[in-house]
C-alpha positions, 0 to 999 in steps of 0.5 A: 394836548400841550399847553399852547393848544389848551382852550378855556378862559386863561387860554382865551386871555393869552390869545388876545395878547392883552394885559390884564389889570386889577379891580378897584376892589383889589386896590382897596384891599391892598391899601387896607392891608398896608394901612392896617399893618402900619397901624399895628407896626408903625411901618407900611409894607411897600410893595404890599402883597395880597391874595385874590380869590383864585390864588393870585398874589399880586404886589402893589406899590404904594402911591401915598401913605400917612400915619397920624397919631391922635390922643389915644388913637392913631389913623393910617392911610395908604393909597394905590393907583389902579392899573386896569391893564389894557382894558379901557376902564374909566378908573384906570389911573385912579388913586384908591385910598383906604383909611383904617382906624381902630374900633373897640373889641367886638366891633368887627369891620365897619365900612365907610364911604370916603370922598369919591366913593358912592352911597347906595340910595335905591334898592335892587343892588347887592347892598342895603340902602345907605351902605357905602358902594363897596361890593360884597366880594371886595368887602370879604377880601378886605375882612380876610386881609384884616384878619391875617394882619391882625393874627400876624401882628397881634391886633383884634381885627376890629377896624373902621375902613374908609375907602375913597377915590381921588376925583371919584365923583367926577369919574362916576359921571362916566358910569351908570352909577347915578341911574342905579342910585349910587350917589357921590362917587364910584363903586368899589367892584370886583369878583376875582380882583382881576380886570379882564381886558376886552378888545371886541375883535381880539376877544371874539377871535379868542371865542372862536379859537376856544370853540375850535380847540374844544371841537378838535379835542372831541368835546360835545358840550361847551358852555358860554359864560359871562364871567367867573361866577357863571363859569363856576356854576356850569362846572358845578352843574356839569363837571365840564373841563376847562377846555369846554369853557368859553369866556363869552363875556358880553359877546353872546352873538359871537358865540352863537354865530360861530357855533352855528357855523361850527356846531357842537352837540350841546351849548350851555349859556350861563350868566347873570340874570340881568345880562341874560334878560338882555339876550331874552329881549333880543340883544346879542351884545350884552355890554352895558354901554350897548344894551340895557335891562328892559324892565317893561319887557320883564314886566310883560314876561312876569304877567305871562307868569302870573303877575298881577298888574300891581306887581307888573307895574313895580317891575316896570319901574324897578331900579335894577333887574335884580330888584325885579327878580326879587319882587317876583321871587317874593310873589312866587312868579318864576321870572328867572325861568321865564327869562332863561326860556326866552333867552334860549328861544333867542339863542335858537333863532340865531342858530337857525336850525344848526344841530345844537341843543341849547340850555340856559342858566341864569344866576344871581351875583352869588352864583345861585341858580335863579332860572333855567330854560 
């Protein structure tokens, strides 16, 4: 099979003809790398190159830079304009800044929220209350790049990183941050560093092409994944080749309806717990703008799994699906399995008796399996 005929996630993106972009996390990492380099050498690398989790090495032009010497101290700031590619991302064109200051040896890397970056005020997110809304993967990327710069230029790697986004508080009004208890601005996000653009028609067409290529290659097992984390999970679980992986994204209905008309022997659906709870509740479009996690629905499922009314009430008023899951895990209520089983039932109802065996895997943000159905 030649490269043009290959399936899988990268082929889907190529087929859409849409240009990918970079996440706010990648931009913050580039800005941090440039600022810390300047702090140690006096010069800003421009463009600045970083390494993303999947090995890509994009170069970012600096939009702003400033090196300020203080009494016995210095502060470096660099900024990158986010390019979201062809994705209709509200943060496209935003200026992401990182200000880096030395800390005493042994301090490690400390993150601060600057203007336009939010602070976590409610539980249920992968960050503690009171922390700046800089998600775990961007934090890891920034730490790794600080270590590399320190090793190259003789630094200790002990720094304070303040991430800010120009007009971020205003931009955040167009997001769900306020409802999630992230106040004061945007979240710094990204698991791969790459923004995968979604045109509904183009992406659904690419899903269909992926099924066609897998069938033509004689594959009997394909997997619809909501993102890179769930993709890694199914590869680890089943050893599936790239050609068997469908980047389902939010379009669960598109996968199920096409597989109904063009069956494969087995379909695995794998995704984040919150997204698949929407499928369990009957939603076929899992995008946050078009469907929401139904906490009362989760509370009802938990009751069926043995939750008492006190726990059910806490689930119904939880801040996020992840918080509901953690409450149930602490009480030994198998909410992940209950969601996966219900999602499988919904998938089978869409398949309408097509000869397709279905299993569902729910994962958390770290890729840990939290439910099977």
